[in-house]
ZAKETOR-563735 format. One line per 5 residues: their letters; for each residue x, y, z of N, C-alpha, C. Coordinates in steps of 0.2 Angstrom, whole numbers, plus 5000, padded with zeros to 4 digits. Last residue first. Layout:
a	X,Y,Z,X,Y,Z,X,Y,Z; ...
END
This chain:
xxxxx	4948,5179,5231,4945,5180,5238,4938,5183,5238; 4955,5167,5221,4952,5173,5222,4949,5174,5229; 4968,5159,5214,4963,5158,5219,4961,5165,5222; 4968,5156,5197,4970,5160,5202,4965,5159,5208; 4971,5140,5190,4967,5146,5191,4969,5150,5197
xxxxx	4986,5136,5181,4981,5135,5187,4977,5141,5188; 4986,5131,5164,4988,5136,5169,4983,5135,5175; 4993,5116,5158,4987,5120,5159,4988,5125,5165; 5003,5108,5155,5004,5115,5155,4998,5119,5157; 4996,5096,5155,5001,5097,5160,5003,5104,5161
xxxxx	4988,5098,5143,4985,5097,5150,4990,5098,5155; 4998,5098,5133,4994,5104,5134,4990,5104,5141; 5003,5086,5134,5008,5091,5136,5003,5097,5137; 4992,5078,5130,4995,5077,5137,4999,5083,5139; 4991,5083,5117,4985,5084,5122,4988,5083,5129
xxxxx	5003,5078,5112,5001,5085,5112,4996,5087,5117; 5001,5064,5113,5007,5068,5116,5005,5075,5117; 4990,5063,5105,4990,5061,5112,4995,5064,5116; 4995,5066,5092,4990,5070,5095,4989,5069,5102; 5005,5055,5091,5007,5062,5091,5002,5067,5094
xxxxx	4996,5044,5091,5001,5045,5096,5003,5052,5097; 4989,5047,5079,4985,5047,5086,4990,5048,5091; 4999,5046,5070,4996,5052,5070,4992,5053,5077; 5003,5032,5072,5008,5038,5073,5004,5044,5074; 4990,5026,5068,4993,5025,5074,4998,5031,5076
xxxxx	4990,5031,5054,4985,5032,5059,4987,5032,5066; 5002,5025,5049,5001,5032,5049,4995,5034,5054; 4999,5011,5051,5004,5014,5055,5004,5022,5055; 4988,5010,5042,4987,5008,5049,4992,5012,5053; 4995,5012,5030,4989,5016,5032,4988,5016,5039
xxxxx	5004,5002,5030,5007,5009,5030,5001,5014,5032; 4995,4991,5029,5000,4992,5035,5002,4999,5035; 4990,4992,5017,4986,4993,5022,4990,4994,5029; 5003,5001,5007,4999,4995,5010,4994,4997,5015; 5006,5010,4992,5005,5010,5000,5001,5004,5001
xxxxx	5018,5013,4981,5013,5009,4983,5012,5009,4990; 5022,5026,4969,5024,5022,4974,5018,5017,4975; 5020,5033,4957,5024,5037,4962,5026,5032,4968; 5018,5031,4940,5018,5028,4946,5022,5031,4951; 5009,5042,4929,5016,5041,4932,5015,5037,4939
xxxxx	4998,5047,4924,5000,5041,4922,5006,5038,4925; 4994,5057,4938,4992,5056,4931,4993,5048,4929; 5002,5048,4949,5001,5055,4947,5000,5056,4940; 4996,5035,4960,4998,5038,4953,4998,5045,4953; 5000,5022,4969,4999,5029,4970,5001,5032,4963
xxxxx	4993,5006,4972,4997,5010,4968,4995,5017,4969; 4990,4997,4986,4987,5002,4982,4992,5006,4978; 4985,4982,4995,4990,4987,4992,4987,4991,4987; 4974,4976,5000,4979,4977,5004,4985,4981,5002; 4957,4977,4998,4963,4978,4995,4969,4980,5000
xxxxx	4943,4976,4999,4948,4971,5002,4955,4971,4999; 4936,4986,4995,4938,4982,4990,4942,4976,4992; 4933,4993,5007,4927,4991,5002,4929,4986,4997; 4946,4995,5012,4941,4991,5015,4935,4989,5011; 4951,5004,5002,4954,4998,5004,4949,4993,5007
xxxxx	4942,5015,5003,4943,5012,4997,4946,5005,4998; 4944,5019,5017,4937,5017,5014,4938,5013,5008; 4957,5023,5017,4955,5017,5021,4948,5015,5019; 4957,5033,5007,4961,5027,5006,4958,5021,5010; 4949,5042,5014,4946,5040,5008,4950,5033,5006
xxxxx	4957,5045,5025,4951,5042,5026,4948,5039,5020; 4968,5051,5018,4969,5045,5021,4962,5042,5023; 4965,5059,5002,4965,5059,5009,4965,5052,5012; 4975,5060,4988,4970,5057,4991,4970,5057,4999; 4986,5066,4982,4982,5071,4986,4976,5067,4989
xxxxx	4992,5056,4975,4996,5059,4981,4992,5063,4985; 4979,5044,4972,4984,5049,4970,4987,5052,4976; 4976,5027,4969,4974,5033,4972,4980,5038,4970; 4968,5012,4963,4973,5016,4963,4971,5023,4967; 4965,4995,4961,4963,5001,4964,4969,5005,4965
xxxxx	4968,4986,4946,4970,4988,4953,4967,4994,4955; 4964,4977,4935,4961,4983,4937,4962,4985,4944; 4971,4965,4934,4972,4970,4929,4968,4976,4930; 4980,4956,4945,4974,4960,4945,4975,4965,4940; 4989,4941,4938,4988,4948,4941,4981,4951,4941
xxxxx	4989,4929,4932,4987,4929,4939,4986,4936,4942; 4993,4930,4919,4987,4926,4921,4985,4926,4928; 5004,4938,4919,4998,4941,4916,4992,4937,4918; 5014,4930,4924,5012,4935,4928,5005,4938,4926; 5012,4914,4917,5015,4920,4917,5011,4925,4922
xxxxx	5015,4897,4922,5011,4902,4921,5015,4909,4921; 5021,4885,4922,5024,4889,4917,5019,4895,4917; 5020,4882,4940,5021,4879,4933,5024,4884,4928; 5015,4884,4952,5015,4890,4947,5016,4887,4940; 5004,4872,4959,5011,4874,4957,5010,4880,4952
xxxxx	4991,4867,4961,4996,4867,4966,5003,4869,4965; 4983,4868,4950,4984,4861,4953,4990,4861,4958; 4980,4881,4946,4985,4877,4942,4987,4870,4945; 4972,4886,4956,4969,4885,4949,4973,4880,4945; 4982,4887,4966,4976,4883,4967,4973,4881,4960
xxxxx	4990,4897,4960,4993,4891,4962,4987,4886,4962; 4981,4908,4959,4984,4905,4953,4987,4898,4954; 4979,4911,4973,4973,4909,4968,4976,4905,4962; 4992,4915,4976,4989,4909,4979,4983,4906,4975; 4993,4926,4968,4998,4921,4968,4995,4914,4970
xxxxx	4983,4935,4974,4983,4932,4967,4987,4926,4965; 4989,4936,4987,4982,4934,4986,4981,4931,4979; 5001,4942,4985,5001,4935,4987,4994,4932,4986; 4998,4952,4970,4999,4951,4977,4999,4944,4979; 5001,4962,4957,5002,4955,4959,5003,4955,4966
xxxxx	4992,4973,4947,4996,4972,4953,4996,4964,4954; 4994,4981,4930,4991,4977,4935,4995,4977,4942; 4999,4991,4922,4994,4987,4919,4991,4982,4924; 5006,5006,4921,5004,5002,4926,4998,4998,4922; 5019,5009,4908,5012,5010,4911,5010,5004,4916
xxxxx	5031,5006,4902,5030,5012,4906,5023,5013,4909; 5028,4994,4895,5030,5000,4891,5028,5006,4895; 5020,4988,4910,5022,4986,4903,5022,4993,4899; 5021,4982,4926,5022,4987,4922,5023,4985,4915; 5014,4978,4941,5015,4975,4935,5015,4981,4930
xxxxx	5021,4978,4957,5018,4982,4952,5019,4979,4945; 5019,4966,4970,5023,4968,4964,5019,4972,4960; 5018,4962,4987,5015,4964,4981,5021,4966,4976; 5024,4959,4999,5018,4956,4998,5015,4958,4991; 5041,4955,5002,5036,4960,5000,5030,4956,4998
xxxxx	5054,4950,5004,5049,4949,5009,5044,4955,5008; 5063,4948,4993,5062,4955,4996,5058,4955,5002; 5061,4934,4991,5068,4937,4992,5067,4944,4996; 5047,4933,4988,5050,4930,4994,5057,4933,4996; 5046,4941,4977,5042,4943,4983,5045,4939,4989
xxxxx	5055,4935,4968,5056,4942,4970,5052,4943,4977; 5048,4922,4967,5055,4922,4970,5057,4930,4972; 5036,4926,4961,5036,4923,4967,5043,4924,4971; 5042,4931,4949,5038,4935,4953,5038,4933,4960; 5046,4918,4944,5051,4924,4945,5048,4929,4950
xxxxx	5034,4911,4942,5039,4909,4947,5044,4914,4948; 5028,4918,4932,5025,4919,4939,5030,4917,4944; 5038,4925,4919,5036,4919,4923,5033,4921,4930; 5032,4940,4911,5037,4936,4915,5034,4930,4918; 5023,4948,4905,5025,4942,4902,5030,4938,4905
xxxxx	5021,4959,4913,5015,4954,4913,5018,4947,4909; 5035,4962,4923,5031,4963,4917,5026,4958,4917; 5037,4970,4939,5038,4964,4935,5034,4966,4928; 5045,4980,4953,5040,4979,4947,5042,4972,4943; 5045,4988,4967,5048,4982,4964,5042,4981,4959
xxxxx	5051,5004,4973,5046,5000,4970,5049,4994,4967; 5053,5016,4986,5056,5010,4983,5050,5006,4980; 5049,5028,4992,5046,5025,4986,5049,5020,4982; 5045,5031,5009,5050,5031,5004,5046,5028,4998; 5038,5034,5021,5039,5027,5019,5045,5026,5014
xxxxx	5037,5047,5022,5040,5044,5027,5042,5037,5025; 5031,5050,5009,5037,5054,5011,5040,5051,5017; 5020,5042,5009,5025,5041,5004,5032,5044,5007; 5012,5049,5018,5014,5042,5020,5020,5040,5015; 5009,5061,5012,5013,5061,5019,5015,5054,5020
xxxx	5003,5057,5000,5009,5060,5000,5013,5060,5006; 4990,5054,5006,4994,5049,5003,5002,5051,5003; 4987,5065,5020,4986,5063,5013,4991,5058,5011; 4977,5071,5033,4983,5067,5031,4982,5065,5024
END
């Protein structure tokens, strides 16, 4: 299974902000949309990721509020990325190694979508459920051995 399979099922709705936007606006969007990440874009290029992890760290560093901070000061400016062709096992390994919960999907310099650790886990469970059903159907249809004499 590849990343393209997940995006096909999930869709590719993206929520973005610019690095110069107030962090408070980004937090509002995340709360309004009930999402855990925003892609940070500047002049058509991916320049970072903002997740609730970075927001919380910025709030703590800023004495408990977002104040006048900009997205740029909180975002991860070297986010982990993958391509549409990246295999699911590789994505899982990458996400676990970097403790990343969200990963932008790129096609060269074009942002294609974002997958979350939840999306990866759901794809694995769905795949296992499908395989399980196929195995059970196969076992049920197992031909009986002829009783010979």
